[in-house]
C-alpha positions in Angstrom: -2.9 34.5 -12.0 -0.4 32.5 -9.9 2.7 31.2 -11.8 4.9 28.3 -10.7 8.1 27.3 -12.6 7.0 29.2 -15.6 3.6 27.5 -15.9 0.3 29.2 -15.0 -1.6 27.5 -12.2 -5.3 27.7 -12.5 -6.5 29.8 -9.6 -9.1 27.2 -8.5 -6.3 24.7 -8.0 -4.0 27.0 -6.0 -5.8 26.8 -2.6 -6.1 23.0 -2.9 -2.3 22.7 -3.7 -1.4 25.0 -0.8 -3.6 23.0 1.7 -2.1 19.8 0.4 1.4 21.1 1.1 0.4 22.2 4.6 -1.3 18.8 5.3 1.8 16.9 4.1 4.0 19.0 6.3 1.8 18.4 9.3 1.6 14.6 8.6 5.4 14.4 8.3 6.0 16.1 11.7 5.4 12.8 13.5 7.7 10.9 11.2 11.4 10.1 11.8 14.0 11.6 9.4 14.4 8.1 8.0 10.7 7.7 7.2 10.5 11.2 5.7 13.5 10.4 3.4 11.9 7.1 2.4 8.6 8.8 1.7 10.0 11.6 -0.4 12.2 9.1 -2.3 9.0 7.7 -3.8 8.4 11.1 -5.4 11.7 11.2 -7.2 11.6 11.8 -10.9 14.1 9.3 -12.3 12.8 8.1 -15.7 16.3 7.7 -17.2 18.2 5.9 -14.4 15.4 4.6 -12.3 17.7 5.4 -9.4 15.5 7.2 -6.8 17.1 9.1 -3.9 15.4 10.7 -0.9 17.0 13.1 1.5 16.0 14.8 4.8 17.8 17.6 6.5 17.1 18.9 10.0 17.4 22.7 10.3 18.7 24.4 13.5 15.0 25.2 14.4 14.3 21.4 14.5 12.1 21.4 11.3 12.9 18.7 8.8 13.0 19.5 5.1 13.0 16.8 2.4 14.1 16.5 -1.2 14.3 13.9 -4.0 16.3 13.7 -7.1 14.9 15.1 -10.3 16.4 13.9 -13.5 16.4 15.7 -16.9 17.1 14.4 -20.4 20.1 16.7 -20.4 21.8 14.7 -17.7 23.9 17.4 -16.0 20.8 19.5 -15.5 19.2 17.1 -12.9 19.0 17.9 -9.2 20.2 15.7 -6.4 17.9 14.9 -3.4 20.3 16.6 -0.9 20.2 19.8 -3.0 16.4 19.7 -3.1 16.2 19.3 0.7 18.7 22.2 1.2 16.8 24.4 -1.2 13.5 23.7 0.7 15.2 24.6 4.0 16.6 27.8 2.6 13.3 28.7 1.0 11.7 28.4 4.5 14.3 30.9 5.8 16.7 28.5 7.5 20.4 28.5 6.7 21.9 26.0 9.2 21.4 22.2 9.1 22.1 20.0 12.1 21.5 16.5 10.7 21.2 14.7 7.3 19.7 11.4 6.2 20.0 10.1 2.6 18.5 6.9 1.3 18.7 5.0 -2.1 18.0 1.6 -3.4 21.5 0.3 -3.6 23.5 -2.6 -2.2 25.6 -0.2 -0.1 24.7 3.2 1.4 25.2 5.9 -1.3 27.4 8.8 -0.4 26.4 12.4 -1.5 28.1 13.5 -4.7 30.9 16.0 -4.6 28.6 18.9 -5.3 26.2 17.9 -2.6 29.1 17.5 -0.1 30.1 21.1 -0.8 26.4 22.2 -0.4 26.1 20.3 2.9 29.3 22.0 4.1 27.9 25.4 3.2 25.0 25.0 5.6 26.4 22.5 8.2 29.3 22.4 10.6 31.9 19.6 10.1 30.6 17.6 13.0 27.0 17.3 11.5 26.1 13.6 11.3 25.2 12.4 7.8 23.4 9.0 7.7 23.5 7.2 4.4 21.1 4.3 4.0 19.8 1.6 1.7 16.2 0.4 1.3 17.4 -2.9 2.9 18.1 -1.1 6.2 21.9 -0.8 6.0 23.0 2.5 7.5 26.4 4.2 7.6 27.0 7.3 9.7 29.7 9.8 8.9 30.2 13.6 9.3 30.3 16.4 6.8 34.0 16.9 7.7 34.7 13.2 6.9 32.8 13.5 3.6 34.7 16.5 2.4 38.1 17.1 4.0 39.8 20.3 2.7 36.4 21.8 1.9 36.4 25.0 -0.1 34.9 27.6 2.3 34.4 31.3 2.5 37.8 31.7 4.1 39.3 31.4 0.6 37.3 34.3 -0.5 38.8 36.7 2.0 41.2 39.3 0.6 44.6 39.5 2.3 
């Protein structure tokens, strides 16, 4: 019997769930990164803060992967939207991102947190454009290098 996240999925539901995932992916293909980030933002699980965030990352193969924030009653255990999008990208076999779009309902564009900046730098070059946006349409563009100068990279892990 299939298992997902430690819960047993009824076998009759598995084909429907898989076809829904494929249909959603096909429907999103014609959407801009902005629209995909806005759409996935609506799926965010934010019962504690009510602060929903959506993110879309474009992989080197051109495919766009999305993620939303997922809160937890044990606050540090939540997941950021950017981390979710990166995880989806990696789960699909991609390890290089070429563009990022993040949107939240805030008066000013919300910057990725420090942990997400580090994650973005793991999978994207410094010149990758990161667009931060509000629901009201304000956008601010920056790069990964501008978000995290002095990034901790694999160069520090090399032995002398």
